[in-house]
C-alpha positions as CSV (number, residue, x, y, z in Angstrom):
1,M,23.2,76.4,1.2
2,E,22.2,77.9,4.6
3,L,20.2,75.8,7.1
4,R,17.7,77.7,9.1
5,P,18.3,77.3,13.3
6,R,15.0,74.9,13.6
7,A,15.6,72.7,11.3
8,T,19.1,72.3,11.9
9,A,17.7,71.7,15.5
10,K,15.2,68.9,14.0
11,F,17.3,67.2,12.1
12,A,20.0,66.6,15.6
13,R,17.4,65.5,17.3
14,S,16.1,62.9,14.5
15,R,19.8,61.1,14.5
16,P,21.6,59.2,17.6
17,V,23.9,61.1,19.6
18,I,26.4,59.8,21.0
19,E,28.6,61.1,23.8
20,C,32.0,61.1,24.3
21,A,32.9,59.2,27.9
22,Q,35.8,61.0,28.5
23,C,34.6,64.7,27.9
24,G,30.8,64.1,26.8
25,E,31.5,65.8,23.8
26,R,28.4,64.9,21.2
27,L,29.6,62.5,18.3
28,F,27.4,62.3,15.4
29,V,29.4,59.9,12.9
30,P,32.1,57.0,13.9
31,E,35.2,57.0,12.4
32,W,34.4,53.2,10.9
33,S,32.0,50.1,11.2
34,E,32.6,46.5,10.9
35,Y,29.7,44.0,10.3
36,V,30.5,41.4,12.9
37,D,27.6,39.2,11.9
38,E,23.9,39.2,10.9
39,R,22.6,40.4,14.4
40,R,26.0,42.7,15.3
41,V,27.5,45.7,14.3
42,R,30.3,47.3,16.2
43,H,31.2,51.0,15.5
44,L,34.7,53.1,16.6
45,W,34.5,56.3,17.8
46,E,37.1,58.7,18.3
47,C,36.1,62.6,20.0
48,E,37.6,65.6,18.2
49,A,38.0,67.5,21.2
50,C,39.9,65.0,23.7
51,G,41.0,62.4,21.7
52,Y,39.7,59.7,23.4
53,A,38.4,56.3,21.4
54,F,36.1,53.9,22.1
55,E,33.9,51.0,20.4
56,T,29.9,50.2,20.6
57,T,28.7,47.2,19.8
58,V,24.4,47.3,18.4
59,R,22.7,44.2,18.5
60,Y,19.6,43.5,16.2
61,A,17.1,40.9,17.4
62,A,16.6,38.1,15.7
63,A,14.1,37.9,12.7
């Protein structure tokens, strides 16, 4: 399957993109994700370009 450049660009804009905190490379998928509780998820990111690893936490509002 071949993707058209326009379709690829639209897909890339539809996903949240994290940049490496060290070199600025775009990261699309975390190495792992951890369910902390009903309102928090922690992600571990590792940059393939420079090897830098860092964590982010997503917090959801109470329902």
